[in-house]
C-alpha positions in Angstrom: -30.7 64.7 90.4 -29.4 66.7 92.4 -26.1 68.7 92.0 -23.4 68.1 95.2 -20.0 69.3 93.3 -17.2 70.9 95.3 -18.6 68.5 98.5 -16.2 66.2 99.9 -16.7 63.3 102.3 -13.3 61.1 103.6 -14.4 57.3 104.2 -12.6 54.5 106.1 -13.4 50.8 104.1 -13.3 47.2 106.4 -9.6 46.9 106.3 -9.1 50.5 108.0 -8.1 52.4 104.5 -9.0 55.9 104.7 -10.4 57.5 101.3 -11.1 60.8 100.4 -13.7 60.8 97.4 -15.9 64.0 96.1 -19.7 64.0 95.8 -20.9 63.8 92.1 -24.4 62.9 92.2 -27.2 61.3 93.4 -29.9 58.9 92.6 -33.3 57.5 93.7 -33.7 53.6 92.9 -36.3 51.3 93.7 -37.0 53.5 96.7 -33.7 54.1 98.2 -31.0 56.8 97.7 -27.3 56.1 96.5 -25.1 58.6 96.3 -22.2 58.7 93.6 -18.5 59.9 93.9 -15.1 60.0 92.5 -11.8 59.3 94.1 -9.4 62.8 95.3 -6.6 60.4 95.1 -6.1 58.7 92.3 -4.9 59.6 88.9 -8.3 59.7 85.7 -5.8 57.5 83.9 -5.2 55.0 86.8 -7.5 51.9 85.8 -8.8 51.8 89.0 -10.4 55.4 88.5 -14.5 55.6 88.0 -17.8 56.7 89.5 -17.6 54.9 93.1 -21.4 53.8 94.3 -21.7 53.3 98.1 -26.5 53.0 99.3 -27.5 56.3 101.5 -28.9 54.6 105.0 -29.9 56.1 108.6 -28.6 55.2 111.5 -29.9 56.6 114.4 -30.8 59.5 112.9 -27.4 59.2 110.7 -26.4 59.2 107.5 -24.7 56.4 106.7 -23.1 54.9 103.6 -22.6 51.1 103.4 -21.1 49.4 100.3 -23.4 47.7 97.3 -22.3 44.7 97.0 -24.8 42.8 94.0 -23.3 43.9 90.9 -26.5 44.2 88.9 -28.1 46.5 91.3 -24.5 48.3 90.8 -25.3 48.6 86.6 -29.1 49.5 87.8 -28.5 52.0 88.8 -25.3 53.7 87.5 -27.6 52.9 84.4 -30.2 55.9 86.2 -27.3 58.1 86.6 -26.3 58.9 83.6 -29.1 59.0 81.5 -30.5 61.6 85.1 -26.9 63.6 84.1 -27.2 63.1 80.3 -30.2 64.8 80.3 -29.3 67.7 82.8 -26.7 68.2 80.1 -29.3 68.5 77.2 -31.2 71.1 79.2 -28.1 73.4 79.6 -28.1 73.2 76.3 
């Protein structure tokens, strides 16, 4: 897993709402790349605070981020991300 802390992206959802997200990692799953983010405009104790996983696709040579609507797929990608995250932490000790 590649660490990308300190990198921020601004995204706009389908309803026109703007969000600033911090990239905390990326994971490959079934030949697709997913980026993992944390919101920067939300307190950690907010019930909606947590990882946001978006699928990376390329359109006309430009990286695009797409939402993932399949809950089962999201859970699998999350599990791979957490496994890789904890493996890295164990290696650092």
